[in-house]
C-alpha positions as CSV (number, residue, x, y, z in Angstrom):
1,M,0.0,0.0,0.0
2,V,1.4,3.4,-1.0
3,A,-0.6,5.5,1.4
4,P,1.8,4.9,4.4
5,L,4.7,5.9,2.1
6,V,3.3,9.2,1.0
7,Q,2.7,10.2,4.6
8,Q,6.4,9.9,5.4
9,L,8.3,13.2,5.4
10,S,11.3,11.6,3.6
11,Y,9.2,10.3,0.7
12,N,9.8,12.0,-2.7
13,P,7.4,15.0,-2.7
14,A,6.9,14.8,-6.5
15,L,5.7,11.3,-6.1
16,K,3.4,12.3,-3.3
17,I,1.7,14.8,-5.6
18,D,1.5,12.2,-8.3
19,W,-0.3,9.9,-5.8
20,C,-2.6,12.8,-4.6
21,R,-3.5,13.5,-8.3
22,D,-4.4,9.9,-8.8
23,I,-6.6,9.9,-5.7
24,F,-8.4,13.1,-6.8
25,F,-8.9,11.5,-10.2
26,L,-10.4,8.4,-8.5
27,L,-12.7,10.6,-6.4
28,K,-13.8,12.6,-9.5
29,N,-14.6,9.4,-11.4
30,H,-16.1,7.5,-8.5
31,H,-18.4,10.3,-7.5
32,Q,-19.2,12.2,-10.7
33,Y,-22.1,13.9,-9.0
34,V,-22.5,14.8,-5.4
35,Q,-26.0,15.9,-4.7
36,G,-26.2,17.0,-8.4
37,I,-23.0,19.0,-8.4
38,L,-20.0,17.9,-10.4
39,F,-16.9,17.4,-8.2
40,T,-14.7,19.8,-10.3
41,D,-17.2,22.5,-10.6
42,P,-16.6,25.6,-8.5
43,A,-20.0,25.2,-6.8
44,F,-19.9,24.8,-3.0
45,D,-20.9,21.4,-1.6
46,T,-19.4,19.0,0.8
47,L,-18.2,15.8,-0.8
48,T,-19.8,12.7,0.9
49,I,-17.8,9.5,0.5
50,T,-19.6,6.4,1.7
51,D,-16.7,4.0,1.0
52,R,-14.5,3.9,4.1
53,A,-11.3,3.0,2.3
54,L,-11.8,5.7,-0.3
55,A,-12.6,8.2,2.4
56,R,-9.4,7.3,4.2
57,L,-7.4,7.7,1.0
58,A,-9.1,11.1,0.3
59,R,-8.2,12.4,3.8
60,I,-4.6,11.4,3.3
61,A,-4.4,12.9,-0.2
62,V,-5.9,16.2,1.0
63,T,-3.6,16.3,4.0
64,V,-0.5,15.6,1.9
65,A,-1.4,18.1,-0.8
66,L,-2.0,20.8,1.8
67,Q,1.2,20.1,3.5
68,I,3.1,20.5,0.3
69,A,1.2,23.6,-0.8
70,D,1.7,25.2,2.6
71,S,5.4,24.7,2.3
72,F,5.5,27.3,-0.5
73,T,7.3,30.5,0.1
74,S,7.7,33.0,-2.6
75,E,11.4,33.9,-2.8
76,P,12.8,36.2,-5.5
77,N,14.9,34.4,-8.2
78,Q,13.9,31.0,-6.7
79,R,12.3,28.5,-9.0
80,T,9.3,26.7,-7.5
81,P,9.3,23.0,-8.1
82,H,6.4,21.8,-10.4
83,W,5.0,19.6,-7.7
84,V,4.7,22.5,-5.3
85,A,2.8,24.5,-8.0
86,E,0.5,21.5,-8.6
87,A,-0.1,21.2,-4.8
88,I,-1.1,24.8,-4.7
89,A,-3.6,24.2,-7.6
90,M,-5.0,21.2,-5.6
91,R,-5.5,23.6,-2.6
92,A,-7.2,26.0,-4.9
93,M,-9.5,23.2,-6.2
94,L,-10.4,22.3,-2.6
95,A,-11.2,26.0,-1.8
96,A,-13.1,26.4,-5.0
97,T,-15.3,23.3,-4.5
98,G,-15.6,23.3,-0.7
99,S,-15.7,19.5,-1.0
100,F,-13.6,19.0,2.2
101,P,-14.5,21.9,4.5
102,Q,-12.9,20.2,7.5
103,F,-9.6,20.9,5.7
104,V,-10.3,23.9,3.4
105,K,-13.3,26.2,3.7
106,H,-15.2,27.2,0.5
107,N,-13.4,30.4,-0.6
108,P,-13.5,31.4,-4.2
109,I,-11.2,34.3,-3.6
110,S,-8.6,32.1,-2.0
111,A,-9.0,29.6,-4.8
112,F,-8.4,32.3,-7.5
113,C,-5.3,33.5,-5.7
114,D,-3.9,30.0,-5.5
115,Y,-4.7,29.2,-9.1
116,N,-2.9,32.4,-10.0
117,I,0.2,31.4,-7.9
118,A,0.1,27.9,-9.4
119,A,-0.1,29.2,-13.0
120,K,2.7,31.7,-12.6
121,N,4.9,29.1,-10.9
122,G,4.6,26.6,-13.8
123,F,1.4,24.6,-13.3
124,S,0.0,25.4,-16.7
125,N,-3.4,23.7,-16.2
126,A,-4.2,26.5,-13.7
127,W,-4.5,29.0,-16.6
128,F,-7.8,27.3,-17.6
129,E,-9.2,27.7,-14.1
130,L,-8.2,31.4,-14.0
131,G,-9.9,31.8,-17.4
132,R,-13.1,30.3,-15.9
133,Y,-13.0,32.7,-13.0
134,Y,-12.6,35.7,-15.4
135,E,-15.5,34.4,-17.5
136,A,-17.7,34.2,-14.4
137,I,-17.2,37.9,-13.7
138,N,-17.7,38.7,-17.4
139,N,-14.1,39.9,-17.9
140,H,-13.7,38.2,-21.3
141,T,-10.6,40.0,-22.2
142,L,-8.6,38.6,-19.2
143,A,-10.3,35.2,-19.7
144,K,-9.2,35.1,-23.3
145,D,-5.6,36.1,-22.1
146,C,-5.6,33.2,-19.6
147,F,-6.9,30.7,-22.2
148,E,-4.3,31.9,-24.7
149,H,-1.6,31.6,-22.2
150,G,-2.8,28.0,-21.4
151,V,-2.7,27.2,-25.1
152,T,0.9,28.2,-25.3
153,F,1.6,25.4,-22.7
154,D,-0.6,22.9,-24.5
155,V,-3.5,23.0,-22.1
156,A,-6.2,21.3,-24.1
157,N,-9.0,22.7,-22.0
158,C,-8.0,26.2,-23.0
159,L,-8.7,25.6,-26.7
160,Y,-11.9,27.3,-27.9
161,V,-13.0,26.6,-31.5
162,G,-15.0,29.3,-33.2
163,F,-17.3,28.6,-36.1
């Protein structure tokens, strides 16, 4: 079982984030809808997990991702490791969805800030989320800029096809 390994401080943090990504993917696919709300949508709702083993893995993944995200300190001229930027995006997703309020309260502003940090520190998928936030407030110019920025990093979600 990998779960005990990812909880060890000495375990490779990049592999920890890989594991957390896999657990979040499993949660998303296992629970496509929670009370009618898609897990990845920025709508606020607590995620209910009835499977005890999956709930345990989810708690571990959230805890590990938050530990890594919380380790981020913005230092001038210091390159942020990709896995830290992805952990910050995971924390943003948790704040955006409110799915685990015992760990991260629903907070769209905090989520936006974290997506911004993640994008600017190399987690290119965060550009899509930033674009969605700008769309939601009808700032289509900044949304377009975010999507175009994402396209330069091959983020497929950022592609819009006009007819």
